[in-house]
C-alpha positions as CSV (number, residue, x, y, z in Angstrom):
1,M,0.0,0.0,0.0
2,N,1.1,3.5,-0.7
3,D,2.2,5.8,2.1
4,M,-1.1,7.6,2.2
5,S,-0.8,11.4,2.2
6,A,-3.0,13.6,4.4
7,K,-5.1,14.9,1.5
8,I,-6.0,13.1,-1.7
9,L,-8.0,14.4,-4.7
10,V,-9.8,11.8,-6.8
11,I,-11.1,12.6,-10.2
12,G,-14.2,10.6,-10.3
13,P,-16.1,8.8,-13.1
14,S,-19.2,10.1,-14.8
15,W,-21.6,7.2,-14.4
16,V,-23.6,6.1,-11.4
17,G,-22.4,2.5,-11.3
18,D,-18.8,3.6,-11.8
19,M,-19.1,6.0,-8.9
20,V,-20.5,3.3,-6.7
21,M,-17.6,1.0,-7.5
22,A,-15.1,3.9,-6.8
23,Q,-16.2,3.7,-3.2
24,S,-14.1,0.6,-2.9
25,L,-11.0,2.7,-3.5
26,F,-12.2,5.4,-1.0
27,R,-12.8,2.7,1.7
28,L,-9.4,1.2,1.0
29,L,-7.6,4.6,1.3
30,K,-9.4,5.2,4.6
31,Q,-8.6,1.7,6.0
32,A,-4.9,2.4,5.2
33,N,-4.9,5.8,7.0
34,E,-7.9,6.8,9.0
35,E,-6.7,10.4,8.9
36,V,-6.6,10.7,5.2
37,R,-9.0,13.4,3.7
38,I,-10.5,12.4,0.4
39,D,-12.1,14.9,-1.9
40,V,-13.8,13.8,-5.2
41,V,-14.2,15.9,-8.3
42,A,-17.5,14.7,-9.9
43,P,-20.5,15.8,-11.8
44,A,-23.2,17.7,-9.8
45,W,-25.7,14.8,-10.0
46,S,-23.3,12.6,-8.0
47,E,-23.2,14.8,-4.9
48,P,-26.1,13.0,-3.2
49,L,-24.5,9.6,-3.9
50,I,-21.1,10.7,-2.7
51,A,-22.8,12.1,0.4
52,R,-23.7,8.5,1.3
53,M,-20.0,7.6,1.3
54,P,-18.6,8.5,4.7
55,E,-15.0,8.1,3.6
56,V,-15.3,11.2,1.4
57,R,-14.7,14.6,3.0
58,R,-16.5,16.5,0.2
59,S,-17.4,16.4,-3.4
60,I,-16.2,19.1,-5.8
61,E,-18.5,19.8,-8.7
62,M,-17.1,19.4,-12.2
63,P,-19.2,22.1,-13.9
64,L,-18.3,20.8,-17.4
65,G,-20.7,18.3,-18.8
66,H,-19.9,14.8,-19.8
67,G,-18.0,14.8,-23.1
68,K,-17.1,18.5,-23.0
69,F,-13.4,19.1,-23.6
70,K,-12.6,22.7,-22.7
71,P,-8.9,22.2,-21.6
72,L,-8.3,25.8,-20.5
73,E,-11.4,25.7,-18.3
74,R,-10.1,22.5,-16.7
75,L,-6.7,23.9,-16.0
76,R,-8.3,27.0,-14.5
77,L,-10.4,24.8,-12.2
78,G,-7.2,23.1,-11.2
79,R,-5.5,26.3,-10.4
80,Q,-8.4,27.2,-8.1
81,L,-7.7,24.0,-6.1
82,A,-3.9,24.6,-5.9
83,S,-4.3,26.2,-2.4
84,E,-5.6,22.9,-1.0
85,K,-2.1,21.5,-1.4
86,Y,-3.2,17.9,-2.2
87,A,-0.3,15.5,-1.9
88,Q,-1.7,13.1,-4.4
89,A,-4.4,13.0,-7.2
90,I,-5.9,9.7,-8.4
91,V,-7.5,10.0,-11.8
92,L,-10.0,7.2,-12.4
93,P,-11.1,8.0,-16.0
94,Y,-8.7,7.1,-18.8
95,T,-9.2,10.4,-20.8
96,W,-6.6,13.1,-21.5
97,K,-9.0,15.8,-20.3
98,S,-9.6,14.2,-16.9
99,A,-5.9,14.6,-16.1
100,L,-5.8,18.3,-16.8
101,L,-7.3,19.5,-13.5
102,P,-4.8,17.8,-11.1
103,Y,-2.0,19.1,-13.4
104,G,-3.4,22.6,-13.2
105,A,-3.6,22.2,-9.4
106,K,0.2,21.4,-9.3
107,I,-0.4,18.3,-7.3
108,A,2.9,16.6,-6.6
109,K,1.9,13.0,-7.3
110,R,-0.6,12.4,-10.1
111,T,-1.6,8.7,-10.4
112,G,-3.6,7.1,-13.2
113,F,-3.5,4.7,-16.1
114,K,-1.7,5.7,-19.2
115,G,-5.0,6.2,-21.1
116,E,-4.9,8.8,-23.9
117,A,-1.2,9.6,-24.0
118,R,-1.1,11.4,-20.6
119,W,2.6,11.5,-20.2
120,G,3.5,14.8,-18.5
121,L,0.0,15.3,-17.1
122,L,0.4,12.3,-14.9
123,N,3.7,11.4,-13.3
124,D,2.7,8.1,-11.6
125,I,1.5,6.4,-14.7
126,R,0.3,2.8,-14.6
127,L,0.1,0.5,-17.6
128,L,-3.2,-1.3,-17.6
129,D,-3.0,-5.1,-18.0
130,K,-6.6,-6.1,-18.6
131,K,-5.9,-9.8,-18.0
132,K,-4.4,-9.1,-14.5
133,L,-7.1,-6.6,-13.7
134,P,-10.3,-7.9,-15.4
135,M,-12.7,-6.0,-13.2
136,M,-13.2,-2.2,-13.2
137,V,-13.3,-2.1,-9.5
138,E,-9.9,-3.8,-9.3
139,R,-8.5,-1.2,-11.6
140,Y,-9.8,1.6,-9.4
141,V,-8.5,-0.1,-6.2
142,S,-5.1,-0.9,-7.7
143,L,-4.4,2.9,-8.0
144,G,-4.4,3.1,-4.2
145,F,-1.4,0.8,-4.1
146,K,2.2,1.4,-5.2
147,K,2.9,0.5,-8.8
148,N,2.5,-3.3,-9.4
149,A,1.7,-3.9,-5.7
150,F,-2.0,-4.9,-6.0
151,N,-2.4,-8.7,-6.3
152,H,-6.1,-9.5,-6.3
153,Q,-6.3,-9.4,-2.5
154,D,-9.7,-8.8,-0.9
155,F,-10.8,-5.2,-1.1
156,P,-13.7,-3.5,0.6
157,K,-17.0,-3.6,-1.3
158,P,-19.1,-0.4,-1.7
159,K,-21.3,0.3,1.3
160,L,-23.6,3.2,1.0
161,V,-25.1,4.8,4.1
162,T,-28.8,4.5,4.8
163,S,-30.9,4.3,7.9
164,E,-34.4,3.4,9.1
165,K,-35.1,7.1,9.7
166,L,-34.2,8.0,6.1
167,Q,-36.2,5.0,4.8
168,Q,-39.3,5.8,6.8
169,A,-39.0,9.4,5.6
170,V,-39.1,8.5,1.9
171,L,-42.0,6.1,2.5
172,S,-43.9,8.9,4.1
173,K,-42.9,11.4,1.4
174,L,-44.2,9.1,-1.4
175,D,-47.2,7.8,0.6
176,L,-46.1,4.2,0.3
177,Q,-48.1,2.0,2.6
178,E,-46.9,-1.5,1.6
179,S,-44.7,-3.6,3.8
180,A,-41.2,-3.4,2.3
181,K,-40.6,-7.2,2.8
182,D,-43.4,-7.8,0.3
183,V,-41.9,-5.5,-2.3
184,V,-39.8,-6.4,-5.3
185,A,-38.2,-3.5,-7.1
186,F,-37.7,-3.5,-10.8
187,C,-35.1,-1.1,-12.3
188,P,-35.9,-1.6,-16.0
189,G,-33.9,1.3,-17.4
190,A,-30.2,1.5,-18.4
191,E,-28.9,4.9,-19.4
192,Y,-26.2,3.4,-21.5
193,G,-28.7,2.1,-24.1
194,P,-31.2,-0.5,-25.3
195,A,-28.6,-3.3,-25.6
196,K,-28.6,-3.4,-21.8
197,Q,-32.4,-3.4,-21.3
198,W,-34.4,-6.5,-20.8
199,P,-37.6,-6.2,-22.9
200,T,-40.6,-4.6,-21.3
201,T,-42.8,-7.6,-22.2
202,H,-40.5,-9.8,-20.2
203,Y,-40.5,-7.5,-17.2
204,A,-44.3,-7.4,-17.3
205,K,-44.7,-11.2,-17.4
206,L,-42.3,-11.5,-14.5
207,A,-44.2,-8.8,-12.6
208,I,-47.5,-10.7,-13.1
209,K,-45.9,-13.9,-11.7
210,L,-44.6,-12.1,-8.7
211,I,-47.9,-10.3,-8.0
212,E,-49.7,-13.6,-8.2
213,S,-47.2,-14.9,-5.6
214,G,-48.2,-12.1,-3.2
215,K,-45.5,-9.5,-4.0
216,T,-45.9,-5.8,-4.7
217,I,-43.8,-4.3,-7.6
218,W,-42.2,-0.9,-7.5
219,L,-40.8,0.4,-10.8
220,L,-37.8,2.6,-10.0
221,G,-35.7,4.9,-12.2
222,S,-35.3,8.5,-13.4
223,A,-37.7,10.4,-15.5
224,K,-35.8,9.0,-18.6
225,D,-37.1,5.6,-17.6
226,S,-40.8,6.6,-17.4
227,T,-41.7,5.5,-20.9
228,I,-40.3,2.0,-20.2
229,A,-42.0,1.8,-16.8
230,Q,-45.4,3.0,-18.2
231,E,-45.3,0.3,-20.8
232,I,-44.6,-2.4,-18.2
233,N,-47.4,-1.0,-16.0
234,R,-49.8,-1.0,-19.0
235,L,-49.0,-4.6,-19.8
236,T,-49.7,-5.6,-16.2
237,S,-53.1,-3.7,-16.2
238,H,-51.5,-1.1,-14.0
239,K,-50.8,-3.4,-11.1
240,C,-47.3,-2.0,-10.5
241,N,-46.4,1.1,-8.5
242,D,-44.6,3.3,-11.0
243,L,-42.2,5.6,-9.1
244,T,-40.0,6.6,-12.0
245,G,-39.4,10.3,-12.1
246,R,-40.9,10.8,-8.7
247,T,-37.8,10.1,-6.7
248,S,-34.4,11.8,-6.1
249,L,-31.2,9.8,-6.1
250,E,-31.2,9.8,-2.3
251,D,-34.8,8.5,-2.3
252,V,-33.8,5.6,-4.5
253,I,-30.9,4.6,-2.3
254,D,-33.2,4.4,0.7
255,L,-36.0,2.6,-1.2
256,L,-33.6,0.0,-2.6
257,A,-32.3,-0.7,0.9
258,L,-35.9,-1.4,2.0
259,V,-37.2,-3.9,-0.5
260,S,-36.8,-7.7,-0.4
261,L,-35.4,-8.1,-3.9
262,V,-34.2,-6.0,-6.9
263,V,-34.5,-7.3,-10.5
264,C,-32.6,-5.0,-12.8
265,N,-30.5,-4.6,-15.9
266,D,-26.8,-3.9,-15.6
267,S,-27.2,-0.3,-14.5
268,G,-26.3,2.3,-11.9
269,L,-29.3,1.3,-9.8
270,M,-28.0,-2.3,-9.8
271,H,-24.8,-1.2,-8.2
272,I,-26.6,0.9,-5.7
273,A,-28.8,-2.0,-4.7
274,A,-25.8,-4.2,-4.2
275,A,-24.1,-1.4,-2.1
276,V,-27.1,-1.3,0.3
277,D,-26.9,-5.1,0.7
278,T,-30.2,-5.9,-0.9
279,P,-30.5,-9.2,-2.9
280,V,-30.2,-8.6,-6.6
281,V,-31.0,-10.6,-9.7
282,A,-29.0,-8.9,-12.4
283,L,-29.8,-9.3,-16.1
284,Y,-26.8,-8.9,-18.5
285,G,-26.9,-8.6,-22.3
286,S,-24.3,-6.5,-24.2
287,S,-22.1,-5.9,-21.1
288,D,-19.8,-8.2,-19.2
289,P,-20.6,-9.4,-15.7
290,G,-16.9,-10.3,-15.3
291,Y,-16.1,-6.6,-15.8
292,T,-18.7,-4.7,-13.9
293,P,-20.6,-7.2,-11.6
294,P,-22.7,-6.1,-8.7
295,L,-20.3,-6.1,-5.7
296,S,-22.3,-8.1,-3.2
297,D,-22.6,-11.7,-2.0
298,K,-26.4,-11.5,-2.4
299,T,-26.5,-11.3,-6.2
300,K,-27.4,-13.7,-8.9
301,I,-26.3,-12.9,-12.5
302,V,-28.4,-14.1,-15.3
303,S,-26.9,-14.1,-18.8
304,L,-27.2,-16.2,-21.9
305,E,-23.4,-15.8,-22.6
306,L,-23.9,-15.8,-26.4
307,E,-20.9,-15.8,-28.7
308,C,-21.6,-12.2,-29.7
309,S,-21.7,-11.1,-26.1
310,P,-20.3,-9.0,-24.6
311,C,-20.2,-6.5,-27.4
312,F,-20.4,-3.4,-25.2
313,K,-22.5,-1.6,-27.8
314,K,-25.4,0.7,-26.9
315,E,-27.5,-0.8,-29.7
316,C,-27.2,-4.4,-31.0
317,P,-24.8,-4.3,-34.0
318,L,-26.6,-7.4,-35.4
319,G,-30.0,-5.9,-35.0
320,H,-31.6,-8.8,-33.1
321,Y,-30.9,-8.2,-29.3
322,D,-30.9,-12.0,-28.8
323,C,-28.8,-11.7,-25.7
324,L,-31.8,-10.1,-23.9
325,Q,-34.7,-11.1,-26.1
326,G,-33.8,-14.7,-25.6
327,L,-33.4,-14.4,-21.9
328,S,-36.7,-15.9,-20.9
329,V,-39.0,-15.0,-17.9
330,E,-38.7,-18.7,-16.8
331,Q,-34.9,-18.4,-16.6
332,V,-35.1,-15.3,-14.4
333,W,-37.9,-16.8,-12.3
334,K,-35.7,-19.7,-11.4
335,D,-33.1,-17.4,-10.0
336,I,-35.6,-15.5,-7.8
337,N,-35.7,-16.7,-4.2
338,L,-39.1,-15.9,-2.6
339,S,-38.4,-17.5,0.7
């Protein structure tokens, strides 16, 4: 393990699931030195998520949107942080632009993978061996060690903070009367694209089976997922409770901690559910469960493992979506434990 400095700046990722996995690094740094102060540069949307990570002192908003380059602006933001005198920066994204801020902040040690030709911007450059580090979380965690020192040892899993008080507050806010132990949450969206989304018809058939067995179904997601949720609800004769677009990120964290089971695509909410220790049945299509699995012992991964998978595409390049269309309701039902 590195000799941990008093203050570390982490340049965080831009996706919900990736940010959840980054908590393993934060927890590792804190275990190594309880006095370390960790600040995370991240998009504004992630502040409520980072607030549930007690290892992080504060989140610093990256005001530039995902995909926006603006190198001079990034250097200027870095200069604004120079007075913090961070001893180390850990850059989790692989992009050239993500390394500009810590360079502008004149942080003495700037750690990250080689990525897009970042020589000079980073001075503690790691060469990524994907075979040695097949999981994204391992890549994040390895940056908390000295070069070549990480050797697949156990690392802390993400653990988001929730509480009974917070959970009861969101139940009251949304006027939810059901007993949470009887609730199964569906997270049918996947912001990355349709190649990660199990069909709405399949979700609806599974919902009907669960409702017939005495369960209540909550449909969770952002406003972007409302169309998908509305279709599932229509196909079940509106027997589901559609909460999409009605909840904040904090609300969803607490709701996922309450329910008895989560059925979801490979998505940010899948990683949140795992991080609040709720049983998860995760449905994989175009992505790789060996790369970004839910980090919990209470998960079951369902995948057809077709020859064309994983392709990591947003839309099926072959046009058939067989990796998810062919994943039957019966296969998923077998992996649901209703005891």
